[in-house]
C-alpha positions in Angstrom: 6.7 -256.8 -1.0 3.1 -257.5 -0.3 0.8 -255.5 1.7 -2.6 -256.4 3.2 -3.9 -253.6 5.3 -7.2 -255.0 6.7 -7.4 -252.3 9.3 -7.9 -249.5 6.8 -11.5 -248.4 7.1 -11.9 -246.6 3.8 -15.4 -247.5 2.8 -15.9 -243.8 2.3 -19.5 -243.7 1.1 -21.1 -240.4 2.2 -24.7 -240.4 3.3 -27.3 -238.4 1.4 -26.8 -234.7 1.4 -29.6 -232.3 2.4 -30.6 -230.2 -0.6 -31.8 -226.6 -0.3 -35.5 -226.1 -0.4 -35.4 -223.3 -3.0 -37.8 -224.1 -5.8 -36.7 -221.7 -8.4 -36.2 -222.5 -12.1 -32.9 -223.8 -13.4 -31.7 -222.9 -16.8 -35.1 -223.4 -18.4 -36.1 -226.5 -16.5 -38.6 -226.2 -13.8 -38.7 -227.9 -10.4 -41.0 -230.6 -11.9 -38.4 -231.4 -14.5 -35.6 -231.6 -12.0 -37.5 -233.5 -9.3 -36.3 -232.3 -5.9 -36.1 -234.5 -2.8 -35.7 -233.4 0.8 -33.3 -235.0 3.2 -36.1 -237.0 4.8 -36.9 -238.9 1.6 -37.0 -242.6 1.7 -34.0 -244.3 0.2 -36.1 -246.1 -2.4 -37.7 -242.8 -3.4 -34.4 -241.1 -3.9 -33.0 -244.1 -5.8 -36.0 -244.0 -8.1 -34.4 -241.1 -9.8 -31.7 -243.5 -11.0 -34.4 -245.7 -12.7 -35.9 -242.6 -14.4 -33.2 -242.1 -17.0 -34.5 -238.8 -18.4 -34.7 -237.2 -15.0 -31.1 -238.0 -14.2 -30.0 -236.8 -17.6 -31.7 -233.5 -17.0 -30.1 -233.1 -13.6 -26.6 -233.6 -14.9 -27.1 -231.4 -17.9 -28.4 -228.7 -15.7 -25.4 -228.9 -13.4 -23.1 -228.9 -16.4 -24.7 -225.9 -17.9 -24.5 -223.8 -14.7 -21.0 -225.0 -13.8 -19.7 -223.8 -17.2 -20.3 -220.2 -16.2 -16.7 -219.0 -15.4 -17.5 -215.3 -14.9 -18.6 -214.0 -11.4 -22.3 -214.8 -10.8 -24.8 -212.0 -11.5 -26.0 -210.8 -8.1 -29.4 -210.2 -9.8 -29.7 -213.8 -10.6 -29.0 -215.7 -7.4 -31.2 -218.5 -8.5 -28.4 -219.9 -10.7 -26.2 -220.3 -7.6 -28.9 -222.1 -5.7 -29.8 -224.2 -8.7 -26.2 -225.4 -9.0 -26.1 -226.2 -5.3 -29.4 -228.1 -5.5 -28.2 -230.0 -8.6 -24.9 -231.1 -7.2 -26.5 -232.1 -3.9 -28.9 -234.3 -5.8 -26.1 -235.9 -7.7 -24.3 -236.5 -4.5 -27.3 -238.3 -3.2 -27.6 -240.4 -6.3 -24.0 -241.6 -6.2 -24.5 -243.0 -2.6 -23.9 -246.7 -2.7 -24.5 -246.7 -6.4 -22.4 -249.7 -7.2 -23.9 -251.7 -4.4 -27.5 -250.9 -5.3 -27.2 -250.9 -9.1 -24.3 -253.2 -10.0 -25.6 -253.7 -13.6 -24.5 -250.1 -14.4 -20.9 -251.3 -14.0 -21.1 -254.5 -16.1 -18.9 -252.9 -18.9 -16.2 -251.8 -16.5 -16.0 -255.2 -14.9 -16.0 -257.0 -18.2 -13.2 -254.8 -19.6 -11.2 -255.3 -16.4 -11.7 -259.1 -16.6 -10.5 -259.1 -20.2 -7.4 -257.0 -19.3 -6.6 -259.4 -16.5 -6.9 -262.4 -18.7 -4.7 -260.8 -21.4 -2.1 -260.0 -18.8 -2.3 -263.5 -17.3 -1.8 -265.1 -20.6 1.2 -262.9 -21.4 2.8 -263.7 -18.0 2.5 -267.4 -18.2 5.9 -268.1 -16.8 6.6 -269.3 -13.3 5.5 -266.9 -10.5 7.1 -268.6 -7.5 7.4 -266.8 -4.2 6.0 -263.6 -5.8 2.7 -265.1 -6.7 0.5 -262.9 -4.4 2.2 -259.7 -5.7 1.8 -260.8 -9.3 -1.9 -261.5 -8.7 -2.3 -258.1 -7.2 -0.7 -256.5 -10.3 -2.9 -258.6 -12.5 -6.0 -257.5 -10.6 -5.0 -253.9 -11.4 -4.0 -254.5 -15.0 -4.9 -251.2 -16.6 -7.0 -250.1 -19.4 -8.1 -246.6 -20.3 -11.8 -246.6 -19.6 -12.5 -243.1 -20.7 -11.3 -244.2 -24.2 -13.8 -247.0 -24.2 -16.8 -245.5 -22.5 -19.9 -244.3 -24.3 -19.4 -240.8 -25.7 -23.1 -240.1 -25.4 -24.1 -241.6 -22.0 -27.8 -241.9 -21.2 -29.6 -241.7 -17.9 -27.8 -243.2 -14.9 -24.6 -243.8 -17.0 -24.0 -240.1 -16.6 -23.5 -240.5 -12.9 -20.0 -242.1 -13.2 -19.1 -240.9 -16.8 -15.7 -239.1 -17.1 -17.6 -236.0 -18.1 -19.4 -236.0 -14.8 -16.2 -236.7 -12.9 -14.6 -233.7 -14.8 -17.6 -231.6 -13.8 -17.1 -232.4 -10.1 -13.4 -231.5 -10.4 -14.1 -228.3 -12.2 -16.6 -227.3 -9.4 -13.9 -228.0 -6.8 -11.8 -225.2 -8.4 -14.5 -222.8 -9.4 -17.3 -222.9 -6.7 -17.1 -220.6 -3.7 -19.9 -222.2 -1.9 -19.1 -224.8 0.8 -22.2 -226.9 0.2 -21.4 -227.2 -3.5 -17.7 -228.1 -2.8 -18.7 -230.7 -0.2 -21.3 -232.3 -2.5 -18.8 -232.4 -5.4 -16.1 -234.0 -3.3 -18.6 -236.3 -1.7 -19.9 -237.6 -5.0 -16.3 -238.5 -6.0 -15.8 -240.1 -2.6 -19.0 -242.1 -3.1 -18.0 -243.4 -6.5 -14.6 -244.6 -5.3 -15.8 -245.9 -2.0 -15.9 -249.7 -2.6 -12.5 -251.5 -2.6 -12.6 -253.2 -6.0 -12.4 -253.0 -9.7 -14.8 -250.1 -10.2 -13.1 -248.0 -7.6 -9.7 -248.7 -9.2 -10.9 -247.8 -12.7 -12.6 -244.6 -11.6 -9.6 -243.7 -9.3 -7.3 -244.1 -12.3 -9.6 -241.9 -14.4 -9.6 -239.2 -11.8 -5.9 -239.2 -11.0 -4.3 -240.1 -14.3 -6.7 -239.1 -17.1 -8.4 -236.0 -15.6 -5.4 -234.8 -13.6 -7.8 -234.5 -10.7 -5.2 -234.1 -7.9 -4.6 -230.5 -8.8 -8.3 -229.9 -7.9 -8.4 -232.1 -4.8 -5.1 -231.4 -3.0 -5.8 -227.7 -2.3 -8.8 -228.7 -0.3 -6.5 -230.0 2.4 -5.8 -226.3 3.3 -9.5 -225.4 3.4 -10.7 -223.6 6.5 -13.9 -225.8 6.2 -13.2 -228.9 8.4 -16.0 -230.9 6.8 -14.5 -230.3 3.4 -11.0 -231.2 4.6 -12.3 -234.5 6.0 -14.1 -235.3 2.8 -11.0 -234.6 0.8 -8.9 -236.8 3.0 -11.5 -239.6 2.7 -11.4 -239.2 -1.1 -7.6 -239.3 -1.2 -7.8 -242.4 1.0 -10.0 -244.1 -1.6 -7.8 -243.0 -4.5 -4.6 -244.2 -2.8 -5.8 -247.8 -2.6 -4.8 -248.4 -6.2 -1.2 -249.1 -7.1 -1.8 -247.4 -10.4 -2.3 -244.1 -8.7 0.1 -244.0 -5.8 3.2 -242.9 -7.5 1.5 -239.9 -9.1 -0.2 -239.1 -5.8 3.1 -239.2 -4.1 4.5 -236.6 -6.4 1.5 -234.4 -6.6 -0.2 -234.7 -3.2 2.3 -235.9 -0.5 3.6 -232.5 0.4 0.1 -231.1 1.0 -0.8 -234.3 2.9 2.2 -234.1 5.2 1.3 -230.4 5.8 -2.2 -231.5 6.8 -0.7 -234.1 9.1 1.6 -231.5 10.8 -1.5 -229.3 11.4 -3.6 -232.2 12.6 -1.0 -233.6 15.0 -0.8 -230.2 16.7 -4.5 -230.4 17.7 -5.7 -231.7 21.0 -8.7 -233.5 19.6 -9.9 -237.0 20.7 -13.2 -237.2 18.7 -13.9 -240.3 16.6 -14.1 -238.2 13.5 -10.7 -236.7 14.1 -9.3 -240.2 14.9 -10.8 -241.6 11.6 -9.6 -238.7 9.5 -6.1 -238.8 10.8 -5.9 -242.6 10.4 -7.0 -242.2 6.7 -4.4 -239.5 6.1 -1.6 -241.5 7.7 -2.6 -244.7 5.7 -2.6 -242.6 2.5 0.8 -241.1 3.3 2.1 -244.7 4.0 0.8 -245.9 0.6 2.4 -243.0 -1.2 5.6 -243.4 0.7 5.8 -247.0 -0.4 5.2 -246.1 -4.0 7.9 -243.3 -4.1 10.2 -243.3 -1.0 12.3 -240.5 -2.3 9.4 -238.1 -2.2 8.9 -238.2 1.6 12.5 -237.8 2.6 12.5 -234.0 2.3 9.3 -233.8 4.3 10.6 -235.6 7.4 11.9 -233.8 10.4 12.3 -234.4 14.1 9.1 -232.5 15.0 7.0 -234.7 12.7 8.6 -237.9 14.0 8.1 -236.9 17.6 4.5 -236.0 17.0 3.9 -239.4 15.3 5.5 -241.1 18.2 3.3 -239.3 20.7 0.2 -240.2 18.6 1.3 -243.9 18.5 1.2 -244.0 22.3 -2.4 -242.8 22.5 -4.0 -246.2 21.8 -6.9 -245.7 24.1 -8.0 -242.2 23.1 -7.2 -242.5 19.4 -7.1 -246.2 18.5 -7.3 -245.9 14.7 -4.8 -243.1 14.2 -2.4 -244.3 16.8 -2.1 -247.7 15.0 -1.7 -245.9 11.7 1.1 -243.7 13.1 2.8 -246.8 14.4 2.6 -248.5 11.0 4.0 -245.4 9.2 6.9 -245.0 11.7 7.8 -248.7 11.4 7.6 -248.6 7.6 9.8 -245.5 7.3 12.7 -247.4 9.0 12.0 -250.5 7.0 12.7 -248.6 3.7 16.5 -248.8 3.5 16.8 -245.7 1.4 14.7 -243.7 3.9 16.5 -245.3 6.9 19.9 -244.1 5.6 18.5 -240.6 5.3 17.0 -240.7 8.8 20.4 -241.8 10.3 22.1 -238.9 8.6 19.6 -236.6 10.3 20.6 -238.0 13.7 17.5 -240.1 14.3 17.7 -243.5 15.9 15.9 -246.8 15.4 14.0 -246.7 18.6 11.9 -243.8 17.4 10.7 -246.0 14.5 10.9 -249.6 15.6 9.8 -250.4 19.1 7.2 -252.5 20.9 4.4 -250.1 20.1 5.1 -249.6 16.4 5.9 -253.3 15.9 2.6 -254.3 17.4 0.8 -251.8 15.1 2.7 -253.1 12.1 1.8 -256.7 12.8 -1.9 -255.8 13.6 -2.4 -254.6 10.1 -0.8 -257.7 8.6 1.9 -255.8 6.7 4.5 -258.3 5.6 7.9 -257.5 4.3 
């Protein structure tokens, strides 16, 4: 089966984050060492930090040093908390459109991916036939373990997407109690996986498979902070683009994602942000369902299906999420294993395959 979902708007890059204005010292480095920028700074000025390798290195080392503190923060030393928040917000800023603006940083990843594809292509030299597109997709995602091949001692801007930095963001998601730090950490991961291509696939695989990042990300779906929830959904949307991650995501994240959908579908919200977030969540659920159909069966019930049907009808108020709901419904019935389960639950075909869901399915160019 081949899927081409051109309607999925998962660019996901997060605009620069406003750092705090506190100018205290951070673990021995002064504000002149760390180089603060306010939210009004010009893009070229902020990006200049990337060119200044030693400054970026200090920023990351400072964040790592503070993040390593596992005990409750000393109330007499609040500057450490603010320093960490400042630090992660700066890193969040620096990752924004990093691949687009500094493609030379990712030369090694692209070269290794090209080598892996060529090796896979030469070993699969037999006839491809009617499965050619699918085989090309698999070749595009031919895997290699980048953390094994990356530099153990990264310098300057290479820190920004190194597995050690990715692990730092994940650790902060489980240890920080401050919303701004959590949002910046999740946003940095979202930025680094925003582009749909080789770099995003490699970093997504690192986050999901090598760093076991879902155990840090999935709990954010139950956060009372709506902005953090939205950022987590966008990150999961980015991660779920890769076939290499979807089966693991289905097993580790699908229950929490369906829980998020159940809560979201109960809301009477018609804002563009809600529409976009729900669409991303639905597309992610669809990708995970296709990777492991058995995982979703125990999460389906009449209430969820009825809510998805109601959403699919709201094409004017919620154009993105209504289409995504229609695609998910149609796809559920298209999976024979799931269809058999749904029939046993007393559900009928019209709830899944009708004029609305069929039009949505065709609009996203999903071909069985």
